[in-house]
N, C-alpha and C positions, 0 to 999 in steps of 0.2 A: 682088569687088565686086557689090553690089545694083544692081537697075536704076534705083533712085532717085538713087544717088549718080552714075551715069553720066550720066543725064539731067540732072542738076544741073550736071555738068562742061559738057555740051554747051551749056545755056542761058547759063552763066557766059561761054563761048568766044564764043557769038553776041552777048551784051551787051558783050563788049570790042570787037567790031567796031564797034559803034555809039557807044560811050563809052569808049573806051580808057583805063585806068589810067595817069596821068601821073606824073611825079617832081614833087614839090613845089618843087625847088630849080632844076631846069633844064628841065623840060617834056618830057623824053624819055619814051616809052613804056616802063613798067616790065615786067620779066619776071615770070613766074609767082611765083618764090620771093622777090621783093622786097617790101618794105612800102610805106612812103611815099616813100622817097627811094631813088634809083638806087644802084647799086654804086660807080660813078665819083663820084658827088657824096659819099657817105660815104668813100670813100678821101680825097677832097680836104678834108674837113672838118677844121677845127684841133682838137686834143685840148684840152679845158677843165681837167681834173683837179679838178672840182667834188666828186667823190666822195671825195677826200682832205681837203678842207677841212671845218673844223667852226666 
C-alpha cells in the first residue's frame, strides 16, 4: 500500500467520527462494506421483481 492510500483511510476514519455514515432507512451507523442501506434493512426489504416485468 502506498502512503497516500493509508493516509486517505486515516482521514476517512476521522471523518466518520465527526459525520458517521448512516443507513437511509433506519438511521443506524453503516459498516465499511455497506453502501446506503444497512444489511438488516436490505434483508427485510420486500422483493419487487421489477426486472422480470416489461
